[in-house]
mmCIF file of the N, C-alpha and C atoms, coordinates in Angstrom:
data_MODEL
# 
_entry.id   MODEL 
# 
loop_
_atom_site.group_PDB 
_atom_site.id 
_atom_site.type_symbol 
_atom_site.label_atom_id 
_atom_site.label_alt_id 
_atom_site.label_comp_id 
_atom_site.label_asym_id 
_atom_site.label_entity_id 
_atom_site.label_seq_id 
_atom_site.pdbx_PDB_ins_code 
_atom_site.Cartn_x 
_atom_site.Cartn_y 
_atom_site.Cartn_z 
_atom_site.occupancy 
_atom_site.B_iso_or_equiv 
_atom_site.pdbx_formal_charge 
_atom_site.auth_seq_id 
_atom_site.auth_comp_id 
_atom_site.auth_asym_id 
_atom_site.auth_atom_id 
_atom_site.pdbx_PDB_model_num 
ATOM 1   N N  . UNK A 1 1  ? 68.273  107.213 118.772 1.00 0.00 ? 1  UNK A N  1 
ATOM 2   C CA . UNK A 1 1  ? 68.665  107.839 117.524 1.00 0.00 ? 1  UNK A CA 1 
ATOM 3   C C  . UNK A 1 1  ? 69.562  109.053 117.774 1.00 0.00 ? 1  UNK A C  1 
ATOM 4   N N  . UNK A 1 2  ? 69.168  109.899 118.727 1.00 0.00 ? 2  UNK A N  1 
ATOM 5   C CA . UNK A 1 2  ? 69.952  111.091 119.040 1.00 0.00 ? 2  UNK A CA 1 
ATOM 6   C C  . UNK A 1 2  ? 71.315  110.713 119.604 1.00 0.00 ? 2  UNK A C  1 
ATOM 7   N N  . UNK A 1 3  ? 71.339  109.640 120.384 1.00 0.00 ? 3  UNK A N  1 
ATOM 8   C CA . UNK A 1 3  ? 72.602  109.182 120.964 1.00 0.00 ? 3  UNK A CA 1 
ATOM 9   C C  . UNK A 1 3  ? 73.574  108.759 119.863 1.00 0.00 ? 3  UNK A C  1 
ATOM 10  N N  . UNK A 1 4  ? 73.066  108.078 118.843 1.00 0.00 ? 4  UNK A N  1 
ATOM 11  C CA . UNK A 1 4  ? 73.912  107.654 117.723 1.00 0.00 ? 4  UNK A CA 1 
ATOM 12  C C  . UNK A 1 4  ? 74.466  108.862 116.979 1.00 0.00 ? 4  UNK A C  1 
ATOM 13  N N  . UNK A 1 5  ? 73.629  109.871 116.777 1.00 0.00 ? 5  UNK A N  1 
ATOM 14  C CA . UNK A 1 5  ? 74.086  111.081 116.089 1.00 0.00 ? 5  UNK A CA 1 
ATOM 15  C C  . UNK A 1 5  ? 75.176  111.790 116.885 1.00 0.00 ? 5  UNK A C  1 
ATOM 16  N N  . UNK A 1 6  ? 75.034  111.839 118.207 1.00 0.00 ? 6  UNK A N  1 
ATOM 17  C CA . UNK A 1 6  ? 76.053  112.461 119.039 1.00 0.00 ? 6  UNK A CA 1 
ATOM 18  C C  . UNK A 1 6  ? 77.371  111.689 118.976 1.00 0.00 ? 6  UNK A C  1 
ATOM 19  N N  . UNK A 1 7  ? 77.282  110.362 118.962 1.00 0.00 ? 7  UNK A N  1 
ATOM 20  C CA . UNK A 1 7  ? 78.488  109.541 118.861 1.00 0.00 ? 7  UNK A CA 1 
ATOM 21  C C  . UNK A 1 7  ? 79.168  109.771 117.512 1.00 0.00 ? 7  UNK A C  1 
ATOM 22  N N  . UNK A 1 8  ? 78.392  109.774 116.446 1.00 0.00 ? 8  UNK A N  1 
ATOM 23  C CA . UNK A 1 8  ? 78.947  110.003 115.107 1.00 0.00 ? 8  UNK A CA 1 
ATOM 24  C C  . UNK A 1 8  ? 79.566  111.398 115.037 1.00 0.00 ? 8  UNK A C  1 
ATOM 25  N N  . UNK A 1 9  ? 78.891  112.402 115.583 1.00 0.00 ? 9  UNK A N  1 
ATOM 26  C CA . UNK A 1 9  ? 79.428  113.761 115.577 1.00 0.00 ? 9  UNK A CA 1 
ATOM 27  C C  . UNK A 1 9  ? 80.734  113.828 116.372 1.00 0.00 ? 9  UNK A C  1 
ATOM 28  N N  . UNK A 1 10 ? 80.806  113.129 117.476 1.00 0.00 ? 10 UNK A N  1 
ATOM 29  C CA . UNK A 1 10 ? 82.030  113.091 118.276 1.00 0.00 ? 10 UNK A CA 1 
ATOM 30  C C  . UNK A 1 10 ? 83.168  112.437 117.524 1.00 0.00 ? 10 UNK A C  1 
ATOM 31  N N  . UNK A 1 11 ? 82.890  111.342 116.845 1.00 0.00 ? 11 UNK A N  1 
ATOM 32  C CA . UNK A 1 11 ? 83.924  110.641 116.072 1.00 0.00 ? 11 UNK A CA 1 
ATOM 33  C C  . UNK A 1 11 ? 84.414  111.525 114.928 1.00 0.00 ? 11 UNK A C  1 
ATOM 34  N N  . UNK A 1 12 ? 83.488  112.172 114.233 1.00 0.00 ? 12 UNK A N  1 
ATOM 35  C CA . UNK A 1 12 ? 83.865  113.053 113.126 1.00 0.00 ? 12 UNK A CA 1 
ATOM 36  C C  . UNK A 1 12 ? 84.684  114.235 113.654 1.00 0.00 ? 12 UNK A C  1 
ATOM 37  N N  . UNK A 1 13 ? 84.287  114.794 114.770 1.00 0.00 ? 13 UNK A N  1 
ATOM 38  C CA . UNK A 1 13 ? 85.029  115.901 115.367 1.00 0.00 ? 13 UNK A CA 1 
ATOM 39  C C  . UNK A 1 13 ? 86.431  115.487 115.772 1.00 0.00 ? 13 UNK A C  1 
ATOM 40  N N  . UNK A 1 14 ? 86.566  114.321 116.388 1.00 0.00 ? 14 UNK A N  1 
ATOM 41  C CA . UNK A 1 14 ? 87.881  113.829 116.782 1.00 0.00 ? 14 UNK A CA 1 
ATOM 42  C C  . UNK A 1 14 ? 88.751  113.575 115.557 1.00 0.00 ? 14 UNK A C  1 
ATOM 43  N N  . UNK A 1 15 ? 88.183  113.005 114.519 1.00 0.00 ? 15 UNK A N  1 
ATOM 44  C CA . UNK A 1 15 ? 88.937  112.750 113.292 1.00 0.00 ? 15 UNK A CA 1 
ATOM 45  C C  . UNK A 1 15 ? 89.408  114.065 112.673 1.00 0.00 ? 15 UNK A C  1 
ATOM 46  N N  . UNK A 1 16 ? 88.570  115.089 112.704 1.00 0.00 ? 16 UNK A N  1 
ATOM 47  C CA . UNK A 1 16 ? 88.944  116.387 112.149 1.00 0.00 ? 16 UNK A CA 1 
ATOM 48  C C  . UNK A 1 16 ? 90.103  116.999 112.939 1.00 0.00 ? 16 UNK A C  1 
ATOM 49  N N  . UNK A 1 17 ? 90.068  116.883 114.255 1.00 0.00 ? 17 UNK A N  1 
ATOM 50  C CA . UNK A 1 17 ? 91.150  117.418 115.076 1.00 0.00 ? 17 UNK A CA 1 
ATOM 51  C C  . UNK A 1 17 ? 92.458  116.670 114.816 1.00 0.00 ? 17 UNK A C  1 
ATOM 52  N N  . UNK A 1 18 ? 92.382  115.356 114.703 1.00 0.00 ? 18 UNK A N  1 
ATOM 53  C CA . UNK A 1 18 ? 93.578  114.562 114.427 1.00 0.00 ? 18 UNK A CA 1 
ATOM 54  C C  . UNK A 1 18 ? 94.142  114.930 113.065 1.00 0.00 ? 18 UNK A C  1 
ATOM 55  N N  . UNK A 1 19 ? 93.283  115.058 112.067 1.00 0.00 ? 19 UNK A N  1 
ATOM 56  C CA . UNK A 1 19 ? 93.725  115.434 110.719 1.00 0.00 ? 19 UNK A CA 1 
ATOM 57  C C  . UNK A 1 19 ? 94.405  116.798 110.742 1.00 0.00 ? 19 UNK A C  1 
ATOM 58  N N  . UNK A 1 20 ? 93.825  117.736 111.486 1.00 0.00 ? 20 UNK A N  1 
ATOM 59  C CA . UNK A 1 20 ? 94.394  119.080 111.572 1.00 0.00 ? 20 UNK A CA 1 
ATOM 60  C C  . UNK A 1 20 ? 95.780  119.046 112.215 1.00 0.00 ? 20 UNK A C  1 
ATOM 61  N N  . UNK A 1 21 ? 95.942  118.254 113.291 1.00 0.00 ? 21 UNK A N  1 
ATOM 62  C CA . UNK A 1 21 ? 97.245  118.153 113.955 1.00 0.00 ? 21 UNK A CA 1 
ATOM 63  C C  . UNK A 1 21 ? 98.285  117.513 113.043 1.00 0.00 ? 21 UNK A C  1 
ATOM 64  N N  . UNK A 1 22 ? 97.897  116.468 112.335 1.00 0.00 ? 22 UNK A N  1 
ATOM 65  C CA . UNK A 1 22 ? 98.830  115.790 111.434 1.00 0.00 ? 22 UNK A CA 1 
ATOM 66  C C  . UNK A 1 22 ? 99.255  116.722 110.313 1.00 0.00 ? 22 UNK A C  1 
ATOM 67  N N  . UNK A 1 23 ? 98.315  117.470 109.760 1.00 0.00 ? 23 UNK A N  1 
ATOM 68  C CA . UNK A 1 23 ? 98.637  118.405 108.676 1.00 0.00 ? 23 UNK A CA 1 
ATOM 69  C C  . UNK A 1 23 ? 99.552  119.520 109.182 1.00 0.00 ? 23 UNK A C  1 
ATOM 70  N N  . UNK A 1 24 ? 99.276  120.047 110.354 1.00 0.00 ? 24 UNK A N  1 
ATOM 71  C CA . UNK A 1 24 ? 100.116 121.108 110.914 1.00 0.00 ? 24 UNK A CA 1 
ATOM 72  C C  . UNK A 1 24 ? 101.530 120.591 111.160 1.00 0.00 ? 24 UNK A C  1 
ATOM 73  N N  . UNK A 1 25 ? 101.638 119.381 111.655 1.00 0.00 ? 25 UNK A N  1 
ATOM 74  C CA . UNK A 1 25 ? 102.947 118.787 111.902 1.00 0.00 ? 25 UNK A CA 1 
ATOM 75  C C  . UNK A 1 25 ? 103.701 118.599 110.588 1.00 0.00 ? 25 UNK A C  1 
ATOM 76  N N  . UNK A 1 26 ? 103.020 118.133 109.583 1.00 0.00 ? 26 UNK A N  1 
ATOM 77  C CA . UNK A 1 26 ? 103.639 117.927 108.276 1.00 0.00 ? 26 UNK A CA 1 
ATOM 78  C C  . UNK A 1 26 ? 104.082 119.259 107.671 1.00 0.00 ? 26 UNK A C  1 
ATOM 79  N N  . UNK A 1 27 ? 103.251 120.280 107.780 1.00 0.00 ? 27 UNK A N  1 
ATOM 80  C CA . UNK A 1 27 ? 103.601 121.597 107.255 1.00 0.00 ? 27 UNK A CA 1 
ATOM 81  C C  . UNK A 1 27 ? 104.826 122.166 107.973 1.00 0.00 ? 27 UNK A C  1 
ATOM 82  N N  . UNK A 1 28 ? 104.878 121.997 109.293 1.00 0.00 ? 28 UNK A N  1 
ATOM 83  C CA . UNK A 1 28 ? 106.012 122.504 110.058 1.00 0.00 ? 28 UNK A CA 1 
ATOM 84  C C  . UNK A 1 28 ? 107.293 121.752 109.701 1.00 0.00 ? 28 UNK A C  1 
ATOM 85  N N  . UNK A 1 29 ? 107.185 120.445 109.537 1.00 0.00 ? 29 UNK A N  1 
ATOM 86  C CA . UNK A 1 29 ? 108.350 119.648 109.153 1.00 0.00 ? 29 UNK A CA 1 
ATOM 87  C C  . UNK A 1 29 ? 108.864 120.080 107.778 1.00 0.00 ? 29 UNK A C  1 
ATOM 88  N N  . UNK A 1 30 ? 107.968 120.348 106.840 1.00 0.00 ? 30 UNK A N  1 
ATOM 89  C CA . UNK A 1 30 ? 108.372 120.795 105.507 1.00 0.00 ? 30 UNK A CA 1 
ATOM 90  C C  . UNK A 1 30 ? 109.037 122.175 105.579 1.00 0.00 ? 30 UNK A C  1 
ATOM 91  N N  . UNK A 1 31 ? 108.519 123.043 106.426 1.00 0.00 ? 31 UNK A N  1 
ATOM 92  C CA . UNK A 1 31 ? 109.098 124.369 106.581 1.00 0.00 ? 31 UNK A CA 1 
ATOM 93  C C  . UNK A 1 31 ? 110.509 124.286 107.158 1.00 0.00 ? 31 UNK A C  1 
ATOM 94  N N  . UNK A 1 32 ? 110.689 123.445 108.177 1.00 0.00 ? 32 UNK A N  1 
ATOM 95  C CA . UNK A 1 32 ? 112.017 123.274 108.757 1.00 0.00 ? 32 UNK A CA 1 
ATOM 96  C C  . UNK A 1 32 ? 112.980 122.670 107.741 1.00 0.00 ? 32 UNK A C  1 
ATOM 97  N N  . UNK A 1 33 ? 112.503 121.748 106.955 1.00 0.00 ? 33 UNK A N  1 
ATOM 98  C CA . UNK A 1 33 ? 113.354 121.143 105.929 1.00 0.00 ? 33 UNK A CA 1 
ATOM 99  C C  . UNK A 1 33 ? 113.818 122.203 104.933 1.00 0.00 ? 33 UNK A C  1 
ATOM 100 N N  . UNK A 1 34 ? 112.899 123.044 104.518 1.00 0.00 ? 34 UNK A N  1 
ATOM 101 C CA . UNK A 1 34 ? 113.230 124.108 103.563 1.00 0.00 ? 34 UNK A CA 1 
ATOM 102 C C  . UNK A 1 34 ? 114.203 125.109 104.182 1.00 0.00 ? 34 UNK A C  1 
ATOM 103 N N  . UNK A 1 35 ? 114.004 125.413 105.459 1.00 0.00 ? 35 UNK A N  1 
ATOM 104 C CA . UNK A 1 35 ? 114.831 126.426 106.120 1.00 0.00 ? 35 UNK A CA 1 
ATOM 105 C C  . UNK A 1 35 ? 116.243 125.915 106.422 1.00 0.00 ? 35 UNK A C  1 
ATOM 106 N N  . UNK A 1 36 ? 116.411 124.628 106.582 1.00 0.00 ? 36 UNK A N  1 
ATOM 107 C CA . UNK A 1 36 ? 117.703 124.089 107.020 1.00 0.00 ? 36 UNK A CA 1 
ATOM 108 C C  . UNK A 1 36 ? 118.503 123.430 105.915 1.00 0.00 ? 36 UNK A C  1 
ATOM 109 N N  . UNK A 1 37 ? 117.980 123.340 104.709 1.00 0.00 ? 37 UNK A N  1 
ATOM 110 C CA . UNK A 1 37 ? 118.754 122.757 103.618 1.00 0.00 ? 37 UNK A CA 1 
ATOM 111 C C  . UNK A 1 37 ? 119.439 123.867 102.840 1.00 0.00 ? 37 UNK A C  1 
ATOM 112 N N  . UNK A 1 38 ? 120.557 123.524 102.273 1.00 0.00 ? 38 UNK A N  1 
ATOM 113 C CA . UNK A 1 38 ? 121.316 124.506 101.496 1.00 0.00 ? 38 UNK A CA 1 
ATOM 114 C C  . UNK A 1 38 ? 120.549 124.842 100.208 1.00 0.00 ? 38 UNK A C  1 
ATOM 115 N N  . UNK A 1 39 ? 120.615 126.079 99.785  1.00 0.00 ? 39 UNK A N  1 
ATOM 116 C CA . UNK A 1 39 ? 119.927 126.455 98.546  1.00 0.00 ? 39 UNK A CA 1 
ATOM 117 C C  . UNK A 1 39 ? 120.611 125.801 97.328  1.00 0.00 ? 39 UNK A C  1 
ATOM 118 N N  . UNK A 1 40 ? 119.832 125.512 96.343  1.00 0.00 ? 40 UNK A N  1 
ATOM 119 C CA . UNK A 1 40 ? 120.348 124.912 95.120  1.00 0.00 ? 40 UNK A CA 1 
ATOM 120 C C  . UNK A 1 40 ? 120.754 126.052 94.184  1.00 0.00 ? 40 UNK A C  1 
ATOM 121 N N  . UNK A 1 41 ? 122.066 126.297 94.072  1.00 0.00 ? 41 UNK A N  1 
ATOM 122 C CA . UNK A 1 41 ? 122.550 127.442 93.297  1.00 0.00 ? 41 UNK A CA 1 
ATOM 123 C C  . UNK A 1 41 ? 123.112 127.051 91.949  1.00 0.00 ? 41 UNK A C  1 
ATOM 124 N N  . UNK A 1 42 ? 122.489 126.069 91.328  1.00 0.00 ? 42 UNK A N  1 
ATOM 125 C CA . UNK A 1 42 ? 122.967 125.647 90.015  1.00 0.00 ? 42 UNK A CA 1 
ATOM 126 C C  . UNK A 1 42 ? 122.586 126.625 88.937  1.00 0.00 ? 42 UNK A C  1 
# 
């Protein structure tokens, strides 16, 4: 039983780290897009 809980905790932890990396990458890409596009001066 304890072994199963450790495996589940490991999977959840890995998923959280992957989610955090993907979100950080997406945020950085959006920031670069905003910084490198011309302003809309209409």
